[in-house]
VEXDREN-2710 file (C-alpha; in Angstrom, 1 decimal):
% VEXDREN-2710
k/r/px/py/pz
1/UNK/59.1/-143.5/-88.1
2/UNK/57.5/-141.3/-85.4
3/UNK/59.9/-138.3/-85.4
4/UNK/59.7/-135.8/-87.9
5/UNK/63.1/-135.8/-90.4
6/UNK/63.8/-131.9/-89.6
7/UNK/65.4/-130.1/-87.6
8/UNK/64.5/-126.2/-86.4
9/UNK/67.1/-124.0/-86.7
10/UNK/67.0/-120.9/-84.6
11/UNK/70.7/-120.3/-83.6
12/UNK/71.2/-118.5/-87.6
13/UNK/68.8/-115.4/-86.0
14/UNK/71.8/-114.8/-83.2
15/UNK/73.8/-111.5/-83.9
16/UNK/76.8/-111.5/-86.0
17/UNK/79.9/-112.0/-84.2
18/UNK/77.9/-114.4/-81.4
19/UNK/80.8/-117.1/-81.9
20/UNK/84.2/-117.5/-83.2
21/UNK/85.6/-118.2/-86.2
22/UNK/86.1/-121.7/-85.4
23/UNK/82.8/-122.4/-83.7
24/UNK/81.0/-121.1/-86.9
25/UNK/82.6/-123.2/-88.9
26/UNK/82.1/-126.4/-86.5
27/UNK/78.3/-125.0/-86.3
28/UNK/78.0/-125.0/-90.3
29/UNK/80.0/-128.3/-90.8
30/UNK/77.5/-129.7/-88.3
31/UNK/74.4/-129.0/-90.2
32/UNK/76.3/-129.9/-93.5
33/UNK/76.5/-133.0/-91.9
34/UNK/72.6/-133.9/-90.5
35/UNK/71.6/-132.8/-94.3
36/UNK/73.9/-135.1/-96.0
37/UNK/72.5/-137.8/-93.4
38/UNK/68.5/-137.0/-94.5
39/UNK/67.7/-134.3/-92.4
40/UNK/65.8/-131.5/-93.4
41/UNK/66.8/-127.9/-91.9
42/UNK/63.8/-126.2/-91.4
43/UNK/63.5/-122.4/-90.6
44/UNK/60.1/-121.1/-89.4
45/UNK/60.8/-117.7/-90.7
46/UNK/62.8/-116.6/-93.6
47/UNK/66.5/-116.6/-93.4
48/UNK/67.2/-114.0/-96.3
49/UNK/66.1/-111.3/-97.7
50/UNK/63.1/-111.0/-99.8
51/UNK/60.9/-108.1/-99.7
52/UNK/57.0/-108.1/-98.9
53/UNK/56.5/-106.1/-102.5
54/UNK/58.4/-108.9/-104.3
55/UNK/56.2/-112.1/-102.7
56/UNK/53.2/-109.9/-103.4
57/UNK/53.8/-109.8/-107.2
58/UNK/54.7/-113.3/-107.4
59/UNK/51.4/-114.1/-106.0
60/UNK/49.4/-111.6/-107.9
61/UNK/50.0/-112.6/-110.9
62/UNK/47.4/-113.8/-113.8
63/UNK/49.5/-117.4/-114.7
64/UNK/47.6/-118.0/-117.4
65/UNK/47.8/-115.4/-118.7
66/UNK/51.2/-115.2/-118.8
67/UNK/51.1/-118.5/-120.6
68/UNK/53.4/-120.1/-118.0
69/UNK/55.0/-123.9/-118.5
70/UNK/55.6/-126.1/-115.5
71/UNK/57.2/-123.4/-113.5
72/UNK/59.1/-120.2/-113.8
73/UNK/62.8/-121.0/-113.7
74/UNK/65.6/-118.9/-113.8
75/UNK/69.7/-119.8/-114.4
76/UNK/71.9/-117.4/-112.1
77/UNK/75.3/-118.6/-113.9
78/UNK/73.5/-116.9/-117.3
79/UNK/70.7/-114.5/-115.8
80/UNK/68.0/-116.2/-118.4
81/UNK/64.7/-116.7/-117.0
82/UNK/62.4/-119.0/-118.3
83/UNK/59.0/-120.8/-118.2
84/UNK/56.6/-117.4/-118.8
85/UNK/56.0/-115.4/-121.4
86/UNK/53.6/-112.5/-121.9
87/UNK/53.6/-108.9/-121.2
88/UNK/57.3/-107.5/-121.6
89/UNK/57.1/-105.4/-118.5
90/UNK/55.6/-108.2/-116.1
91/UNK/58.1/-110.2/-117.5
92/UNK/61.0/-108.0/-116.9
93/UNK/59.8/-107.4/-112.9
94/UNK/60.1/-111.1/-112.2
95/UNK/63.4/-111.6/-113.6
96/UNK/64.2/-109.0/-111.5
97/UNK/62.7/-110.5/-108.6
98/UNK/63.9/-114.0/-109.7
99/UNK/67.4/-113.0/-110.1
100/UNK/67.3/-111.3/-106.5
101/UNK/65.8/-114.0/-105.0
102/UNK/68.3/-116.4/-106.2
103/UNK/71.4/-114.0/-105.1
104/UNK/69.8/-113.9/-101.6
105/UNK/69.5/-117.4/-101.1
106/UNK/73.3/-118.2/-102.7
107/UNK/74.6/-115.7/-99.8
108/UNK/72.5/-117.5/-96.9
109/UNK/73.4/-120.9/-98.3
110/UNK/77.2/-119.6/-98.2
111/UNK/77.0/-118.5/-94.9
112/UNK/75.3/-121.0/-93.3
113/UNK/76.9/-124.4/-95.2
114/UNK/79.6/-122.6/-95.6
115/UNK/81.8/-126.0/-96.4
116/UNK/79.8/-126.0/-99.8
117/UNK/80.6/-122.3/-100.7
118/UNK/82.8/-121.6/-104.0
119/UNK/82.4/-125.5/-104.7
120/UNK/79.3/-126.1/-105.6
121/UNK/77.5/-125.6/-109.0
122/UNK/74.9/-123.2/-109.2
123/UNK/71.8/-124.8/-110.6
124/UNK/68.0/-123.1/-111.4
125/UNK/65.9/-121.0/-109.4
126/UNK/62.5/-122.0/-110.0
127/UNK/58.7/-120.2/-108.8
128/UNK/56.0/-122.6/-108.6
129/UNK/52.8/-120.5/-108.8
130/UNK/50.5/-123.6/-109.0
131/UNK/48.5/-125.7/-107.0
132/UNK/50.0/-129.0/-106.4
133/UNK/47.3/-131.0/-105.3
134/UNK/45.3/-132.8/-108.2
135/UNK/47.6/-131.4/-111.1
136/UNK/46.9/-133.3/-113.9
137/UNK/50.3/-134.9/-115.0
138/UNK/52.4/-137.8/-116.6
139/UNK/53.4/-140.6/-113.5
140/UNK/57.3/-139.3/-114.1
141/UNK/56.2/-135.6/-113.8
142/UNK/53.7/-136.0/-110.6
143/UNK/55.1/-134.1/-107.4
144/UNK/52.6/-136.2/-105.6
145/UNK/54.4/-139.5/-105.8
146/UNK/57.2/-140.1/-103.5
147/UNK/60.0/-140.0/-105.4
148/UNK/64.3/-139.2/-105.1
149/UNK/65.7/-136.4/-107.5
150/UNK/67.7/-136.8/-110.2
151/UNK/68.1/-134.5/-113.7
152/UNK/67.8/-135.9/-116.9
153/UNK/70.1/-133.0/-119.1
154/UNK/72.4/-132.5/-116.3
155/UNK/73.9/-135.5/-114.5
156/UNK/76.0/-134.9/-111.1
157/UNK/78.4/-137.4/-111.5
158/UNK/78.2/-138.6/-107.8
159/UNK/77.3/-134.7/-107.0
160/UNK/74.4/-134.1/-104.5
161/UNK/71.0/-132.1/-105.2
162/UNK/70.6/-129.3/-102.1
163/UNK/67.7/-127.6/-102.4
164/UNK/66.2/-124.9/-100.5
165/UNK/62.2/-124.4/-100.9
166/UNK/60.5/-121.4/-99.0
167/UNK/56.5/-121.4/-98.8
168/UNK/55.3/-118.0/-99.9
169/UNK/51.7/-118.7/-99.6
170/UNK/50.6/-116.2/-96.7
171/UNK/47.8/-118.7/-95.4
172/UNK/48.3/-122.2/-96.3
173/UNK/51.0/-124.5/-95.5
174/UNK/53.0/-126.5/-98.6
175/UNK/52.1/-130.3/-97.5
176/UNK/54.8/-133.2/-98.0
177/UNK/55.6/-136.9/-97.2
178/UNK/58.3/-138.5/-96.6
179/UNK/59.2/-142.2/-95.6
180/UNK/62.0/-144.7/-95.3
181/UNK/66.4/-143.5/-95.5
182/UNK/67.6/-143.5/-99.0
183/UNK/69.6/-146.4/-97.5
184/UNK/66.6/-148.3/-96.6
185/UNK/64.9/-147.6/-100.0
186/UNK/67.8/-148.8/-101.8
187/UNK/68.6/-152.0/-100.1
188/UNK/64.9/-152.6/-100.8
189/UNK/64.3/-151.6/-104.4
190/UNK/67.5/-151.1/-106.1
191/UNK/67.8/-154.2/-107.4
192/UNK/64.5/-154.5/-108.2
193/UNK/65.1/-150.9/-110.3
194/UNK/67.9/-152.1/-112.4
195/UNK/70.9/-151.5/-110.2
196/UNK/73.1/-154.3/-111.0
197/UNK/72.5/-154.4/-114.5
198/UNK/73.6/-150.8/-114.9
199/UNK/76.5/-151.5/-113.0
200/UNK/77.7/-154.4/-114.7
201/UNK/76.8/-152.8/-118.1
202/UNK/79.9/-153.3/-120.6
203/UNK/79.6/-149.8/-121.9
204/UNK/81.0/-148.6/-118.6
205/UNK/84.7/-147.8/-120.2
206/UNK/82.9/-146.3/-123.3
207/UNK/81.3/-143.7/-120.9
208/UNK/84.2/-143.6/-118.9
209/UNK/86.3/-142.2/-121.9
210/UNK/83.5/-140.0/-122.5
211/UNK/83.9/-138.6/-119.4
212/UNK/87.6/-138.0/-119.8
213/UNK/87.0/-136.2/-123.1
214/UNK/84.9/-133.9/-121.5
215/UNK/87.0/-132.9/-119.1
216/UNK/89.5/-132.1/-121.6
217/UNK/87.1/-130.3/-123.0
218/UNK/86.1/-132.5/-126.1
219/UNK/82.2/-133.6/-126.4
220/UNK/79.7/-133.3/-123.9
221/UNK/79.9/-134.5/-120.2
222/UNK/78.4/-138.0/-120.0
223/UNK/76.4/-140.1/-117.5
224/UNK/78.3/-142.2/-115.2
225/UNK/76.5/-145.4/-114.0
226/UNK/74.9/-143.6/-110.9
227/UNK/73.3/-140.8/-112.9
228/UNK/71.8/-143.6/-115.0
229/UNK/70.5/-145.7/-112.1
230/UNK/69.3/-142.3/-110.7
231/UNK/67.0/-141.4/-113.2
232/UNK/65.6/-145.0/-113.3
233/UNK/65.4/-144.9/-109.6
234/UNK/63.1/-141.9/-109.7
235/UNK/61.1/-143.5/-112.3
236/UNK/60.7/-146.8/-110.7
237/UNK/59.5/-145.1/-107.1
238/UNK/57.0/-143.1/-109.0
239/UNK/55.8/-146.3/-111.2
240/UNK/55.7/-148.6/-108.4
241/UNK/52.0/-148.4/-106.9
242/UNK/52.5/-150.8/-104.4
243/UNK/55.5/-148.8/-103.0
244/UNK/53.5/-145.7/-103.1
245/UNK/50.3/-147.0/-101.3
246/UNK/52.0/-149.0/-98.8
247/UNK/55.4/-147.3/-97.4
248/UNK/55.6/-145.6/-94.4
249/UNK/55.1/-142.4/-94.8
250/UNK/55.5/-138.9/-92.7
251/UNK/53.1/-136.2/-93.2
252/UNK/55.0/-132.5/-93.1
253/UNK/53.3/-129.4/-93.0
254/UNK/55.9/-126.4/-94.0
255/UNK/54.0/-123.4/-93.1
256/UNK/53.7/-120.0/-94.5
257/UNK/56.9/-118.4/-94.8
258/UNK/58.6/-121.2/-93.7
259/UNK/62.0/-122.3/-95.6
260/UNK/63.8/-125.8/-95.5
261/UNK/67.0/-127.0/-96.8
262/UNK/67.3/-130.6/-97.9
263/UNK/69.0/-133.1/-100.2
264/UNK/66.5/-134.1/-102.2
265/UNK/68.5/-137.2/-103.6
266/UNK/68.8/-138.6/-100.5
267/UNK/65.4/-137.5/-99.1
268/UNK/62.4/-139.3/-101.0
269/UNK/59.5/-136.7/-101.1
270/UNK/56.2/-135.9/-102.7
271/UNK/54.5/-132.5/-102.7
272/UNK/50.6/-133.4/-101.8
273/UNK/49.7/-129.9/-101.6
274/UNK/50.6/-125.8/-101.9
275/UNK/50.6/-123.1/-103.4
276/UNK/53.4/-120.0/-104.3
277/UNK/57.1/-121.3/-103.2
278/UNK/60.5/-120.7/-104.5
279/UNK/63.5/-122.9/-104.9
280/UNK/66.6/-122.5/-105.1
281/UNK/69.2/-125.6/-106.2
282/UNK/73.0/-126.4/-105.6
283/UNK/75.0/-129.2/-107.2
284/UNK/77.4/-130.4/-104.6
285/UNK/80.3/-132.1/-105.5
286/UNK/81.6/-135.2/-103.6
287/UNK/84.9/-133.8/-102.6
288/UNK/83.0/-130.8/-100.8
289/UNK/80.7/-133.4/-99.1
290/UNK/81.6/-133.6/-94.9
291/UNK/80.2/-136.8/-94.9
292/UNK/80.5/-138.4/-98.4
293/UNK/80.0/-141.9/-96.8
294/UNK/76.3/-140.9/-96.6
295/UNK/76.1/-140.3/-100.1
296/UNK/73.8/-142.3/-102.4
297/UNK/76.6/-143.3/-104.9
298/UNK/78.3/-144.8/-102.3
299/UNK/75.5/-146.5/-100.4
300/UNK/74.6/-147.7/-104.0
301/UNK/78.3/-148.7/-104.9
302/UNK/77.9/-150.7/-101.6
303/UNK/75.2/-152.9/-103.0
304/UNK/76.2/-152.9/-106.4
305/UNK/79.9/-154.0/-105.4
306/UNK/81.6/-152.3/-108.0
307/UNK/82.2/-148.2/-108.8
308/UNK/79.4/-146.4/-110.1
309/UNK/81.2/-143.1/-110.6
310/UNK/84.3/-142.6/-112.6
END
């Protein structure tokens, strides 16, 4: 655990046309595979366009007066801004900034990680204006405890959670910790977290039928055993005080205006401190993955000895 689990990406700054189309595609696939296998792709400078005036506007708002909820969230597929209310002109400007920021990140990822382009499901973008250190939150909502991501309202059915973060703080880093690989964590803790019980649940057939109905447009999309377990694993790791205290840790400081790209379902992480970050989430379906054998659902299926995704 001596080396930082990130890779500095610098060749994205090279001028267009510096390599052929086949080389460009091979480069994109290589970065996809690195990310899927648990590497964090790190950019020292912004790899997409976000005007300085917009950055400044985000930092300078009086967020308590705007009645901020946990974060400002933006849904690009619906063009909906949520999580903030108050002065109409300010909220409208925030909406425009988040729309443009999300579009810029989507364009960047579509080029940088081109094997995913057009195959992903666009998830939320967010702006996080509050200081992470010493936030008074319930255990399951704390960002400063090591965890893997799973969304209670948005099952991925084996798809992966790709997130692009940017530190908009001009003077302070955003500090994370991470730990061992997902494979190592799963082999140590998955059974204690209830993997086998969920995998062997007789109601799996019923969920499969519900899934088929969802595909046919009947009813709502159901959770697979994989989705159920990942939610449980998220909570189990946060609840496990011995794991939080004793697991090997790597501290990472993302400097001002740095960007990092990471599959947060497979990289256990905690945000210890930092204020002012923007983020865009993509859900990458299994059939778009470059290294599907490294996906958490495949690792968990190997441990459980049975399918977890219908």
